[in-house]
Residue, then its C-alpha position, 0 to 999 in steps of 0.5 A: m927427508a921423510v914423506q907421508k903417502k900411500a904405498q902399494i903392497i907387493s906381497q905379504v906372507q906369514l913367516a911364523p906364528g904371529i910374524f909377517s913379512m910385507w913388501l911395499k912398493d914406493l920409489e921415493i921412500a925406498g930410494q932414501a931408506k938406510p939400514g936401521q931406519f923405520l916407517s910409521l904405518y897408519c891404520n884405516s880404523e878411526d879408533r886407532l889414530l897413532p901410527r905403528p913404527i916398524s923397522i925396515c928389514e930389507i931395501k931392494e937394490d934398485g930402490t923401488s921397494l922395501r920389506l917390513v917384518y913385524r909381529v902382530a902385537g895388537k889391533g893395529t898390527e893385526e889389521f896390517s896382517r890382513l892386507k894383501e897384494g894390491d892393497t895400499i897403506q898410509v905410511m910415513g918414512p924413512l924415519g930416524n937415524g940408521f946404523p953407521e957404516t964400518r969396515a971393522k970386524a963386526i958382530l950383528i946381534g938381533g933379538g926377537i922382533g929386533i932381528p929384521p932390521m939387522l938383515e939389511l945391515a948385514k947385506s950392506l956392511n962391507c966387512e967380516k961379520s958374525i951374526v948372532l940371533g936370539y929367539r924365545d923358541i920359534t925361529f924366523l929369517e935365520k936362513e936369510f942371514q947365511p949369505y952375509g956372515q957366520v950365523y949363530l943362534s940362541t933360544e930360551d928353550g934350547s930348541a935351536g942353537v945355544k940354550g940361553n941368550v945372545i950373550d951366551a951364544i957369543r961366549q960359547n961360540a967364542v965370537e969376536g969383533e971390533v964393533i957391535y950392532a944390536c937391536g932387540p928388547t931392553p934386557m938384551l940391549r942392557g946385556v950387550k952394553a955390559y958385554a961391550a964395555e967389558h971387552e972395550i968394544t964400540a957398540w951401536l944399539s937400536l932401541e925398541e920403543r913405542m913411538a907416537c908422532g915419529i918425528g920428535a914433536c910429542l916427546a912420547c919416546v924419550c930415553k935417559t942419556r948421558n948428555k943433556d938434550h938441547h931441547t929440554n935441558v934434561n938428560n933425555t933424548r928422543i928415540c924417534k928423532e935422534g935415534p933409534v940408533f945410539k952409541a951404547e955409552e950414550v944411553e941409560l937402559 
């Protein structure tokens, strides 16, 4: 069950330009968290009332702390980036539904700031894993994935790995799997969904979307689905509540 409380910052470092890694200490939240879930972080500034959703990157094995890796994209995340060890921040979580487990051969795909939530999944899955990470240019976290599976990279400018996108990297490296897990921008997820359908592979997609309440009350983060939502009787579902992880064929992208 999600809780709202102040959590203490254990550490914060910059991984790349605009990319920060923050460890939070909280036994109650970390003890419940699962791969694919997220936290809502609240700003101190009174003119920024809505929380910022940030995916969970890692959960410490003893359940005492968790890690968030995020990109500075506005005033809210810029405020978070100035926090340091010993500071506290108001958080709510863990929120959303995480990735289902599998023992089948898996392909983990992360694009941009959709890469961090794949790290805890890579650690937790007890199966053969191929990990495909897509970047615009500057890479981050890629070395931290290496203990958990074969890692393949793609960059738009060709500076690391395959020049192109994650699907290009999968095809050029002949990556195979029986199930796909993916998180990243919508164009990438659209490509992953098409690739999975083409190869008849089950795919689970974590949708990135700007959320407001984080608990399914405001309907600000709905997406189109194949089935009707029992709350609204239309083909919508709430990413923050029923997601952010969905089976690929259940959502329209």
